[in-house]
ZAFIDO-338324 format. One record per atom (N, C-alpha, C): residue in three letters; x, y, z. Coordinates in pm, whole numbers, padded with zeros to 5 digits, always signed. Layout:
ALAXYZ ...
END
This chain:
MET+06448-01674-02870 MET+06448-01673-03014 MET+06580-01619-03067 LYS+06610-01496-03043 LYS+06736-01450-03095 LYS+06792-01337-03012 ARG+06918-01342-02974 ARG+06980-01237-02896 ARG+07079-01165-02981 LEU+07078-01034-02976 LEU+07155-00958-03071 LEU+07280-00893-03015 VAL+07297-00880-02882 VAL+07399-00785-02838 VAL+07462-00823-02706 ALA+07583-00769-02677 ALA+07653-00796-02552 ALA+07584-00726-02437 LEU+07583-00792-02319 LEU+07501-00743-02208 LEU+07583-00663-02108 ALA+07521-00565-02046 ALA+07586-00486-01942 ALA+07623-00574-01825 ALA+07730-00536-01755 ALA+07783-00624-01652 ALA+07699-00628-01526 LEU+07645-00514-01484 LEU+07573-00511-01357 LEU+07425-00532-01376 LEU+07363-00599-01278 LEU+07219-00623-01286 LEU+07145-00518-01205 LEU+07030-00476-01260 LEU+06938-00391-01186 LEU+06813-00473-01162 PRO+06790-00520-01039 PRO+06672-00602-01018 PRO+06546-00520-01041 LEU+06449-00576-01109 LEU+06326-00501-01137 LEU+06245-00486-01012 TRP+06170-00588-00986 TRP+06085-00585-00868 TRP+06164-00639-00750 GLY+06293-00659-00767 GLY+06383-00696-00662 GLY+06373-00841-00625 CYS+06461-00928-00663 CYS+06449-01071-00631 CYS+06543-01104-00517 ALA+06490-01127-00400 ALA+06575-01153-00284 ALA+06628-01294-00285 GLN+06542-01391-00293 GLN+06586-01529-00305 GLN+06489-01603-00395 PRO+06544-01686-00484 PRO+06457-01752-00580 PRO+06369-01854-00513 ALA+06243-01855-00554 ALA+06153-01957-00507 ALA+06142-02068-00610 GLU+06201-02043-00728 GLU+06201-02143-00831 GLU+06332-02135-00906 ALA+06367-02243-00973 ALA+06489-02242-01050 ALA+06472-02152-01170 PRO+06583-02101-01229 PRO+06573-02018-01347 PRO+06492-02090-01453 ALA+06392-02021-01504 ALA+06310-02081-01607 ALA+06350-02030-01742 ASN+06450-01943-01750 ASN+06482-01877-01875 ASN+06629-01870-01904 VAL+06662-01879-02030 VAL+06795-01849-02076 VAL+06781-01771-02203 SER+06838-01651-02212 SER+06810-01569-02328 SER+06899-01603-02445 THR+06864-01547-02560 THR+06927-01583-02686 THR+07017-01471-02731 ASN+07131-01454-02673 ASN+07213-01338-02701 ASN+07324-01375-02798 ALA+07305-01346-02925 ALA+07398-01391-03027 ALA+07538-01338-03006 ASN+07548-01215-02955 ASN+07679-01154-02940 ASN+07719-01138-02795 ALA+07655-01206-02706 ALA+07686-01191-02564 ALA+07827-01237-02538 THR+07896-01164-02451 THR+08032-01199-02416 THR+08041-01254-02275 THR+07929-01270-02210 THR+07926-01317-02073 THR+07959-01465-02068 THR+08040-01505-01973 THR+08072-01646-01959 THR+07956-01720-01899 THR+07949-01850-01926 THR+07838-01930-01880 THR+07840-01947-01730 THR+07725-01928-01668 THR+07709-01947-01524 THR+07592-02037-01500 THR+07608-02141-01423 THR+07499-02235-01399 THR+07435-02209-01265 SER+07305-02191-01264 SER+07231-02169-01140 SER+07214-02300-01067 THR+07223-02296-00935 THR+07211-02417-00856 THR+07076-02431-00788 THR+06987-02336-00813 THR+06858-02340-00747 THR+06771-02448-00805 THR+06704-02524-00722 THR+06613-02625-00772 THR+06474-02567-00785 ASN+06400-02613-00884 ASN+06267-02560-00909 ASN+06164-02666-00878 ALA+06114-02664-00758 ALA+06020-02766-00716 ALA+05889-02759-00791 ASN+05859-02640-00849 ASN+05731-02624-00916 ASN+05737-02647-01065 THR+05855-02679-01121 THR+05866-02706-01262 THR+05835-02852-01287 ALA+05729-02880-01359 ALA+05688-03018-01381 ALA+05779-03085-01480 PRO+05823-03208-01453 PRO+05900-03282-01552 PRO+05814-03308-01674 ALA+05881-03333-01787 ALA+05809-03348-01912 ALA+05702-03456-01904 SER+05728-03560-01829 SER+05634-03672-01822 SER+05504-03636-01753 THR+05501-03528-01674 THR+05380-03490-01602 THR+05318-03362-01658 MET+05374-03307-01763 MET+05318-03185-01821 MET+05182-03213-01884 THR+05094-03115-01876 THR+04965-03128-01942 THR+04984-03116-02092 ALA+04879-03150-02167 ALA+04886-03142-02312 ALA+04920-03001-02358 THR+04859-02899-02291 THR+04886-02761-02328 THR+05030-02724-02299 GLU+05081-02763-02182 GLU+05220-02734-02147 GLU+05315-02797-02247 THR+05288-02922-02282 THR+05374-02990-02378 THR+05369-02922-02512 ALA+05250-02878-02555 ALA+05237-02810-02684 ALA+05315-02681-02686 ILE+05308-02603-02578 ILE+05377-02475-02573 ILE+05529-02495-02575 THR+05579-02588-02495 THR+05724-02612-02496 THR+05769-02667-02631 ASP+05685-02749-02694 ASP+05719-02800-02827 ASP+05729-02686-02929 HIS+05635-02591-02921 HIS+05640-02476-03013 HIS+05770-02398-02993 GLU+05810-02380-02867 GLU+05932-02304-02839 GLU+06054-02377-02894 LYS+06058-02508-02876 LYS+06170-02586-02930 LYS+06170-02583-03083 GLN+06052-02589-03143 GLN+06042-02588-03289 GLN+06093-02456-03347 ILE+06062-02346-03280 ILE+06107-02218-03334 ILE+06258-02205-03325 TRP+06318-02264-03221 TRP+06463-02267-03213 TRP+06521-02353-03325 ASP+06451-02459-03360 ASP+06498-02545-03468 ASP+06500-02470-03602 THR+06399-02384-03624 THR+06399-02306-03748 THR+06516-02208-03751 ILE+06555-02159-03634 ILE+06671-02068-03626 ILE+06798-02143-03661 LYS+06815-02262-03604 LYS+06935-02342-03633 LYS+06943-02377-03780 ARG+06828-02404-03843 ARG+06825-02442-03985 ARG+06829-02322-04077 LYS+06824-02200-04021 LYS+06819-02078-04100 LYS+06698-02078-04194 ASP+06587-02132-04147 ASP+06464-02136-04225 ASP+06382-02013-04189 LEU+06412-01902-04256 LEU+06349-01775-04222 LEU+06199-01776-04246 ASP+06154-01845-04352 ASP+06011-01851-04381 ASP+05936-01924-04270 ALA+05987-02039-04230 ALA+05920-02117-04124 ALA+05924-02040-03993 PHE+06036-01974-03966 PHE+06049-01894-03844 PHE+05944-01783-03842 GLY+05934-01710-03953 GLY+05839-01600-03960 GLY+05695-01645-03948 GLN+05663-01763-04001 GLN+05527-01814-03995 GLN+05486-01852-03853 MET+05583-01870-03765 MET+05553-01905-03626 MET+05535-01782-03538 LEU+05547-01662-03597 LEU+05535-01538-03521 LEU+05409-01463-03563 ALA+05343-01400-03467 ALA+05229-01314-03496 ALA+05279-01188-03567 ASP+05192-01124-03643 ASP+05231-01003-03714 ASP+05272-00891-03619 ASP+05213-00890-03498 ASP+05246-00787-03400 ASP+05350-00834-03298 PHE+05425-00937-03334 PHE+05530-00990-03247 PHE+05635-00884-03215 ILE+05687-00889-03090 ILE+05801-00806-03052 ILE+05904-00890-02979 LEU+06030-00856-03000 LEU+06143-00913-02927 LEU+06201-00804-02838 VAL+06213-00832-02709 VAL+06273-00739-02614 VAL+06410-00794-02575 SER+06513-00716-02601 SER+06648-00761-02571 SER+06729-00646-02516 ASN+06855-00673-02485 ASN+06934-00570-02418 ASN+06969-00453-02509 ASP+06948-00469-02641 ASP+06976-00359-02732 ASP+06849-00288-02778 GLY+06734-00327-02722 GLY+06612-00257-02758 GLY+06497-00351-02790 ILE+06397-00295-02860 ILE+06278-00369-02898 ILE+06277-00386-03049 HIS+06246-00508-03095 HIS+06248-00539-03236 HIS+06114-00595-03280 ASP+06067-00551-03396 ASP+05941-00603-03447 ASP+05965-00734-03521 LYS+05860-00788-03580 LYS+05872-00918-03647 LYS+05974-00913-03761 LYS+05964-00811-03844 LYS+06053-00801-03960 LYS+06199-00797-03916 GLY+06229-00713-03817 GLY+06365-00702-03769 GLY+06416-00829-03704 THR+06327-00898-03633 THR+06366-01022-03567 THR+06398-01130-03669 VAL+06313-01143-03770 VAL+06337-01245-03874 VAL+06469-01217-03946 ALA+06494-01091-03979 ALA+06618-01056-04049 ALA+06741-01084-03964 SER+06728-01067-03833 SER+06844-01079-03744 SER+06899-01220-03735 ILE+06816-01321-03760 ILE+06866-01458-03743 ILE+06956-01501-03859 LYS+06967-01418-03963 LYS+07055-01451-04075 LYS+07200-01465-04030 THR+07239-01384-03931 THR+07378-01386-03885 THR+07393-01448-03747 PHE+07289-01516-03703 PHE+07291-01577-03569 PHE+07292-01728-03586 THR+07403-01791-03542 THR+07418-01936-03562 THR+07450-02003-03429 PRO+07348-02037-03350 PRO+07372-02106-03223 PRO+07398-02255-03244 THR+07484-02310-03163 THR+07511-02455-03166 THR+07511-02507-03023 ASP+07511-02640-03011 ASP+07517-02705-02879 ASP+07409-02651-02786 ILE+07287-02638-02836 ILE+07176-02583-02758 ILE+07119-02687-02663 THR+07106-02649-02538 THR+07036-02733-02440 THR+06939-02645-02361 PHE+06823-02702-02326 PHE+06721-02632-02251 PHE+06707-02693-02112 SER+06657-02614-02019 SER+06630-02665-01884 SER+06528-02577-01814 ASN+06475-02628-01704 ASN+06388-02552-01615 ASN+06269-02488-01686 TRP+06200-02568-01764 TRP+06081-02520-01833 TRP+05969-02491-01732 LYS+05896-02383-01757 LYS+05778-02353-01677 LYS+05675-02288-01769 VAL+05553-02341-01771 VAL+05445-02284-01850 VAL+05339-02230-01755 VAL+05303-02102-01773 VAL+05200-02039-01691 VAL+05086-01997-01783 PRO+04969-02059-01772 PRO+04856-02020-01857 PRO+04813-01877-01831 ILE+04786-01804-01938 ILE+04726-01671-01927 ILE+04575-01687-01930 ASP+04526-01763-02026 ASP+04387-01809-02035 ASP+04388-01929-02129 VAL+04272-01970-02179 VAL+04268-02092-02260 VAL+04340-02076-02393 ASP+04359-01953-02440 ASP+04419-01929-02570 ASP+04552-01856-02565 ALA+04617-01852-02450 ALA+04745-01783-02438 ALA+04821-01837-02318 ALA+04954-01837-02327 ALA+05036-01888-02218 ALA+05175-01825-02223 VAL+05237-01815-02106 VAL+05376-01773-02092 VAL+05462-01897-02073 VAL+05576-01902-02137 VAL+05671-02010-02113 VAL+05806-01947-02077 THR+05869-01996-01972 THR+06002-01951-01934 THR+06093-02072-01927 TYR+06222-02049-01950 TYR+06318-02160-01951 TYR+06458-02103-01950 GLU+06556-02191-01937 GLU+06696-02153-01951 GLU+06751-02219-02077 ILE+06847-02153-02137 ILE+06912-02209-02254 ILE+07062-02189-02243 ASN+07135-02295-02269 ASN+07280-02289-02282 ASN+07313-02318-02428 MET+07403-02241-02484 MET+07439-02260-02624 MET+07577-02201-02649 THR+07627-02226-02769 THR+07753-02167-02813 THR+07721-02078-02932 VAL+07772-01955-02929 VAL+07750-01862-03040 VAL+07884-01805-03085 ASP+07886-01758-03208 ASP+08007-01698-03263 ASP+08013-01551-03226 VAL+08117-01511-03155 VAL+08136-01371-03118 VAL+08270-01327-03176 ASN+08262-01249-03285 ASN+08382-01202-03353 ASN+08476-01317-03390 GLY+08416-01424-03442 GLY+08494-01537-03488 GLY+08535-01635-03381 LYS+08493-01611-03256 LYS+08532-01699-03146 LYS+08409-01768-03087 PRO+08406-01902-03080 PRO+08294-01972-03016 PRO+08285-01932-02869 THR+08168-01886-02829 THR+08151-01834-02693 THR+08030-01899-02626 PRO+08047-01955-02505 PRO+07933-02013-02434 PRO+07840-01904-02382 VAL+07711-01925-02395 VAL+07611-01829-02350 VAL+07506-01901-02265 HIS+07474-01844-02154 HIS+07370-01898-02065 HIS+07269-01787-02040 GLU+07143-01812-02079 GLU+07043-01708-02067 GLU+06913-01761-02008 ARG+06830-01665-01965 ARG+06695-01694-01916 ARG+06598-01628-02014 ASP+06504-01706-02067 ASP+06414-01654-02170 ASP+06268-01664-02128 GLY+06188-01576-02184 GLY+06044-01582-02165 GLY+05974-01555-02297 SER+05869-01629-02326 SER+05790-01610-02448 SER+05642-01615-02415 VAL+05563-01548-02497 VAL+05418-01559-02488 VAL+05367-01616-02619 TRP+05288-01723-02608 TRP+05223-01786-02722 TRP+05073-01762-02712 VAL+05011-01731-02826 VAL+04869-01702-02830 VAL+04806-01777-02947 LYS+04685-01822-02929 LYS+04616-01895-03035 LYS+04538-01797-03120 ARG+04573-01785-03247 ARG+04505-01700-03343 ARG+04438-01791-03445 GLY+04305-01796-03441 GLY+04234-01892-03524 GLY+04261-02032-03472 ASP+04313-02119-03555 ASP+04344-02255-03510 ASP+04495-02276-03498 LYS+04571-02167-03490 LYS+04717-02178-03490 LYS+04778-02103-03372 TRP+04875-02167-03307 TRP+04951-02101-03201 TRP+05068-02025-03262 VAL+05084-01898-03224 VAL+05195-01816-03274 VAL+05260-01743-03158 GLY+05387-01714-03174 GLY+05458-01636-03072 GLY+05429-01489-03090 ILE+05395-01420-02981 ILE+05366-01278-02989 ILE+05472-01193-02918 TYR+05556-01260-02837 TYR+05657-01185-02759 TYR+05766-01281-02716 HIS+05889-01228-02712 HIS+06001-01303-02655 HIS+06098-01204-02591 GLN+06156-01244-02478 GLN+06257-01162-02412 GLN+06369-01250-02362 ASP+06491-01202-02377 ASP+06606-01277-02328 ASP+06683-01197-02225 THR+06739-01266-02128 THR+06814-01202-02020 THR+06938-01285-01992 ASN+07055-01224-02001 ASN+07178-01296-01975 ASN+07182-01342-01830 ALA+07207-01470-01809 ALA+07203-01526-01675 ALA+07327-01487-01595 GLN+07305-01457-01469 GLN+07412-01428-01376 GLN+07398-01520-01256 ALA+07509-01536-01183 ALA+07505-01618-01063 ALA+07409-01559-00962 GLN+07343-01643-00887 GLN+07250-01595-00785 GLN+07326-01550-00662 PRO+07288-01434-00606 PRO+07356-01384-00487 PRO+07320-01466-00365 ALA+07408-01461-00265 ALA+07376-01528-00140 ALA+07256-01459-00077 PRO+07157-01535-00031 PRO+07038-01471+00027 PRO+07074-01394+00153 ALA+07009-01279+00169 ALA+07034-01196+00287 ALA+06967-01253+00410 SER+06873-01343+00389 SER+06808-01410+00501 SER+06763-01545+00452 SER+06728-01632+00544 SER+06685-01765+00503 SER+06552-01757+00433 PRO+06522-01853+00339 PRO+06394-01851+00270 PRO+06276-01852+00366 ALA+06293-01909+00481 ALA+06182-01918+00575 ALA+06147-01784+00639 SER+06241-01691+00630 SER+06217-01563+00697 SER+06115-01477+00624 GLY+06102-01499+00492 GLY+06001-01429+00414 GLY+06038-01289+00374 ALA+06156-01237+00415 ALA+06195-01103+00375 ALA+06346-01089+00383 ALA+06402-01012+00293 ALA+06545-00990+00292 ALA+06581-00871+00381 LYS+06706-00867+00419 LYS+06755-00755+00499 LYS+06754-00628+00416 PRO+06709-00514+00468 PRO+06707-00390+00391 PRO+06844-00355+00336 ALA+06846-00301+00214 ALA+06973-00267+00150 ALA+07028-00134+00200 ASN+06943-00049+00255 ASN+06992+00078+00305 ASN+06904+00127+00418 ALA+06946+00235+00481 ALA+06875+00282+00599 ALA+06737+00335+00567 ASN+06714+00372+00440 ASN+06584+00428+00404 ASN+06479+00323+00371 THR+06521+00196+00364 THR+06430+00088+00331 THR+06412-00001+00453 THR+06293-00015+00503 THR+06269-00094+00622 THR+06176-00208+00590 THR+06189-00317+00665 THR+06100-00430+00642 THR+05960-00398+00690 ALA+05948-00305+00783 ALA+05815-00259+00824 ALA+05763-00164+00718 ASN+05634-00168+00694 ASN+05575-00084+00589 ASN+05540+00053+00649 ALA+05644+00128+00683 ALA+05624+00253+00755 ALA+05555+00358+00671 ASN+05574+00354+00538 ASN+05521+00459+00453 ASN+05391+00421+00384 THR+05331+00311+00424 THR+05208+00267+00359 THR+05101+00374+00365 ALA+05089+00442+00476 ALA+04984+00543+00491 ALA+05000+00657+00392 ALA+05127+00681+00349 ALA+05151+00792+00257 ALA+05127+00753+00112 THR+05107+00626+00087 THR+05088+00579-00049 THR+04949+00614-00099 PRO+04939+00668-00220 PRO+04807+00698-00276 PRO+04724+00572-00284 ALA+04594+00588-00271 ALA+04505+00472-00281 ALA+04517+00410-00418 SER+04516+00276-00423 SER+04532+00204-00548 SER+04397+00187-00616 ALA+04359+00284-00695 ALA+04233+00276-00768 ALA+04246+00179-00883 GLU+04146+00094-00902 GLU+04151-00004-01009 GLU+04137+00066-01144 THR+04215+00022-01241 THR+04211+00079-01375 THR+04224-00032-01477 ALA+04167-00012-01594 ALA+04176-00111-01702 ALA+04292-00079-01796 ASP+04367+00026-01765 ASP+04481+00065-01848 ASP+04607-00003-01798 PRO+04663-00099-01874 PRO+04781-00172-01827 PRO+04901-00083-01799 ILE+04920+00021-01879 ILE+05033+00110-01853 ILE+05013+00184-01721 ALA+04891+00227-01695 ALA+04861+00292-01567 ALA+04883+00195-01452 LYS+04847+00068-01472 LYS+04871-00032-01368 LYS+05020-00049-01341 GLU+05100-00049-01448 GLU+05244-00065-01431 GLU+05303+00053-01354 LYS+05261+00173-01387 LYS+05308+00292-01316 LYS+05262+00288-01170 GLN+05141+00241-01148 GLN+05087+00232-01012 GLN+05169+00137-00926 ILE+05209+00025-00984 ILE+05283-00073-00904 ILE+05420-00018-00865 TRP+05479+00065-00951 TRP+05606+00128-00915 TRP+05588+00233-00806 GLU+05475+00302-00805 GLU+05448+00396-00697 GLU+05435+00321-00564 GLU+05373+00205-00567 GLU+05362+00123-00446 GLU+05500+00083-00397 LEU+05589+00051-00489 LEU+05725+00013-00450 LEU+05802+00133-00394 LYS+05785+00247-00456 LYS+05854+00368-00408 LYS+05809+00405-00267 HIS+05682+00379-00237 HIS+05628+00411-00106 HIS+05641+00293-00008 GLN+05709+00188-00051 GLN+05728+00068+00033 GLN+05595+00007+00077 ASN+05497+00015-00009 ASN+05366-00042+00021 ASN+05365-00186-00027 TRP+05430-00272+00051 TRP+05448-00412+00011 TRP+05315-00485+00000 ASP+05220-00454+00085 ASP+05090-00522+00080 ASP+05018-00491-00051 ALA+05020-00365-00091 ALA+04956-00327-00217 ALA+05026-00393-00335 PHE+05160-00398-00330 PHE+05236-00463-00435 PHE+05196-00610-00446 ALA+05191-00679-00332 ALA+05154-00820-00333 ALA+05014-00842-00388 SER+04923-00749-00359 SER+04785-00765-00404 SER+04773-00746-00555 ASP+04874-00685-00617 ASP+04871-00664-00761 ASP+04934-00779-00839 LEU+04986-00880-00769 LEU+05045-00996-00835 LEU+04948-01113-00833 ALA+04939-01185-00944 ALA+04861-01308-00948 ALA+04926-01411-00855 GLU+04847-01502-00802 GLU+04901-01602-00710 GLU+05006-01689-00777 ASN+04993-01713-00908 ASN+05089-01796-00981 ASN+05186-01711-01064 SER+05211-01587-01019 SER+05299-01498-01095 SER+05441-01552-01099 VAL+05513-01515-01204 VAL+05652-01555-01222 VAL+05732-01433-01265 GLU+05851-01418-01208 GLU+05940-01307-01241 GLU+06075-01362-01284 VAL+06127-01314-01397 VAL+06255-01359-01452 VAL+06354-01244-01446 GLU+06466-01267-01380 GLU+06572-01168-01367 GLU+06706-01234-01398 PRO+06814-01157-01414 PRO+06943-01217-01446 PRO+06988-01323-01347 ASP+06952-01307-01219 ASP+07001-01400-01117 ASP+06905-01513-01087 GLY+06791-01522-01154 GLY+06701-01633-01128 GLY+06558-01606-01167 THR+06474-01704-01142 THR+06331-01694-01169 THR+06257-01712-01037 TYR+06158-01628-01011 TYR+06095-01620-00881 TYR+05943-01634-00890 ASP+05886-01698-00789 ASP+05740-01702-00779 ASP+05694-01579-00700 LYS+05566-01572-00669 LYS+05513-01453-00603 LYS+05582-01425-00469 SER+05600-01527-00389 SER+05661-01504-00258 SER+05804-01452-00271 GLY+05878-01502-00371 GLY+06013-01453-00393 GLY+06016-01308-00438 SER+05922-01271-00525 SER+05914-01132-00571 SER+05880-01037-00456 VAL+05782-01077-00375 VAL+05739-00992-00264 VAL+05851-00977-00161 ALA+05922-01086-00133 ALA+06034-01078-00038 ALA+06146-00991-00094 GLY+06170-01002-00224 GLY+06283-00933-00284 GLY+06271-00781-00287 VAL+06151-00729-00305 VAL+06137-00583-00317 VAL+06175-00511-00189 ARG+06169-00579-00078 ARG+06199-00515+00050 ARG+06346-00473+00061 SER+06432-00527-00023 SER+06574-00496-00013 SER+06619-00391-00114 VAL+06523-00329-00184 VAL+06558-00234-00290 VAL+06497-00097-00261 ASP+06576+00008-00284 ASP+06525+00145-00274 ASP+06480+00189-00413 PHE+06350+00200-00434 PHE+06295+00233-00565 PHE+06273+00383-00586 SER+06314+00464-00491 SER+06278+00605-00493 SER+06338+00682-00611 LYS+06451+00635-00664 LYS+06518+00708-00772 LYS+06489+00651-00910 TYR+06414+00544-00917 TYR+06388+00481-01047 TYR+06285+00563-01125 THR+06309+00578-01256 THR+06213+00643-01343 THR+06184+00554-01463 LEU+06065+00570-01522 LEU+06019+00484-01631 LEU+05994+00567-01756 SER+06014+00505-01873 SER+05988+00575-01999 SER+05967+00474-02111 ASP+05937+00524-02230 ASP+05929+00443-02353 ASP+05830+00327-02341 PHE+05712+00355-02292 PHE+05611+00251-02276 PHE+05556+00204-02412 LYS+05536+00075-02421 LYS+05475+00015-02539 LYS+05388-00101-02490 GLN+05271-00118-02551 GLN+05188-00231-02512 GLN+05143-00311-02634 VAL+05128-00441-02613 VAL+05082-00532-02717 VAL+04965-00611-02659 LYS+04851-00602-02723 LYS+04733-00674-02676 LYS+04747-00822-02707 ILE+04736-00904-02604 ILE+04742-01049-02622 ILE+04604-01101-02660 ASP+04504-01064-02579 ASP+04364-01090-02610 ASP+04280-00995-02525 ASP+04150-01017-02518 ASP+04063-00923-02446 ASP+04093-00915-02298 ASP+04154-01019-02243 ASP+04179-01023-02099 ASP+04328-01024-02063 ALA+04413-00989-02156 ALA+04557-00989-02126 ALA+04631-00893-02219 THR+04726-00818-02162 THR+04806-00722-02237 THR+04950-00725-02187 LEU+05043-00715-02280 LEU+05185-00706-02247 LEU+05226-00560-02246 VAL+05296-00517-02141 VAL+05350-00382-02132 VAL+05502-00393-02124 THR+05572-00320-02208 THR+05719-00318-02201 THR+05766-00174-02196 TYR+05879-00148-02128 TYR+05924-00010-02105 TYR+06068-00009-02060 LEU+06122+00110-02044 LEU+06261+00128-02004 LEU+06265+00179-01860 VAL+06354+00121-01781 VAL+06374+00162-01641 VAL+06510+00229-01628 HIS+06511+00350-01572 HIS+06635+00425-01550 HIS+06665+00421-01399 ALA+06787+00383-01365 ALA+06823+00370-01224 ALA+06934+00465-01184 GLY+06949+00573-01256 GLY+07055+00667-01223 GLY+07180+00640-01306 GLY+07254+00745-01337 GLY+07372+00729-01420 GLY+07332+00682-01559 ASN+07410+00591-01615 ASN+07380+00538-01747 ASN+07318+00399-01741 HIS+07279+00356-01620 HIS+07228+00220-01608 HIS+07078+00216-01635 THR+07041+00138-01735 THR+06901+00122-01771 THR+06869-00024-01794 GLU+06741-00057-01787 GLU+06696-00193-01814 GLU+06567-00191-01894 ARG+06548-00297-01972 ARG+06422-00321-02041 ARG+06338-00415-01955 HIS+06211-00376-01932 HIS+06123-00457-01850 HIS+05991-00482-01921 SER+05933-00596-01894 SER+05805-00633-01955 SER+05718-00701-01851 THR+05587-00675-01859 THR+05490-00737-01769 THR+05368-00780-01848 VAL+05318-00899-01818 VAL+05190-00944-01872 VAL+05084-00918-01765 TRP+04988-00830-01798 TRP+04875-00803-01710 TRP+04755-00883-01759 THR+04689-00952-01667 THR+04576-01035-01703 THR+04457-01005-01613 LYS+04338-01008-01669 LYS+04217-00975-01594 LYS+04162-01100-01526 LYS+04149-01093-01394 LYS+04091-01201-01314 LYS+03968-01144-01244 GLY+03850-01182-01292 GLY+03729-01122-01238 GLY+03723-00977-01281 ASP+03716-00884-01183 ASP+03714-00743-01216 ASP+03846-00673-01184 LYS+03952-00751-01162 LYS+04081-00694-01124 LYS+04192-00737-01221 TRP+04277-00643-01255 TRP+04393-00672-01339 TRP+04513-00706-01251 LEU+04580-00818-01281 LEU+04691-00866-01200 LEU+04815-00890-01288 ALA+04931-00869-01229 ALA+05057-00896-01298 ALA+05086-01045-01289 LEU+05091-01112-01404 LEU+05113-01257-01407 LEU+05258-01292-01433 TYR+05326-01208-01509 TYR+05464-01240-01551 TYR+05541-01110-01564 HIS+05668-01114-01525 HIS+05754-00997-01538 HIS+05895-01042-01569 GLN+05964-00966-01655 GLN+06104-00997-01687 GLN+06183-00869-01702 GLY+06306-00871-01651 GLY+06396-00756-01662 GLY+06525-00794-01733 THR+06572-00707-01822 THR+06695-00729-01898 THR+06781-00603-01896 PRO+06900-00606-01835 PRO+06988-00489-01838 PRO+07020-00450-01981 GLN+07015-00319-02008 GLN+07042-00272-02144 GLN+07192-00265-02167 GLY+07234-00310-02283 GLY+07377-00315-02314 GLY+07414-00226-02431 PRO+07537-00236-02476 PRO+07586-00154-02589 PRO+07527-00201-02720 PRO+07540-00120-02826 PRO+07490-00162-02958 PRO+07557-00290-03005 THR+07491-00360-03094 THR+07544-00484-03149 THR+07669-00457-03231 PRO+07780-00526-03202 PRO+07900-00506-03283 PRO+07881-00568-03420 PRO+07950-00515-03522 PRO+07937-00574-03655 PRO+07997-00714-03658 PRO+07945-00803-03745 PRO+08000-00939-03753 PRO+08143-00938-03803 ALA+08220-01037-03757 ALA+08360-01045-03800 ALA+08366-01077-03948 LYS+08463-01014-04017 LYS+08479-01038-04161 LYS+08578-01152-04185 
END
């Protein structure tokens, strides 16, 4: 929808993406991003071409394209009508409510917009996640600047109308060379304290089921800190999708990726949740990785039977404040 600020240079992988199992499904909307365009070469075998999309998938992607059209036309009323009252935008400069998001597009003028790598993941019959990539040109201090981002949105049906309840943008970065072949199922450990064997599983507290999404999010990070890869995998939906600066990953990619990251020093704060419906909640928060490096992260938790599972996750490195527009 709209990106407000220049992005930090280094990426902090959230749940750690070792190698993408799918092509980037997202490109974020960073109006003032100074990052040069980078094109991902990963193919997404699971992204259905438009001709084979279901009616729901087509409707969701159409809504996303329509909301971008209102931004290009500077139609603030139409843009606002497509957002839920409790809508939030998560970007590298923070979290924005509906009012702030609508106001922000006054000075955001994207051109040459192209989309790719669409993926729609149903949450339930009345809600869905859509991820995609976007390439565009934006004005940065009077200079046309190419921007390549990965975006994620959640659409929910309120009454007889679909509205956007959440959007997050992440500046795209080149994908790193995999530490091991995709067939190996796990990346090489990044340091001596992280092993591919789950040596510390026994020390991990038992994963008691809870209906509190924030508690679930904290629990999953404890599993990562204790290298309890099996517990982490069990907390992900089979069709889960993760969006990071270097790509978009399915469940197997997320599970393989965490093995290469030492999560012991990461701390979490600033939790916020938005209820999607009775069986789904969005949790967003700040991740601190030491020094001044922080990231904004969001997860959609959905209830499957009697268990809450992580269906979607996105990480965005936090950047500097938005510079004033050029005079």
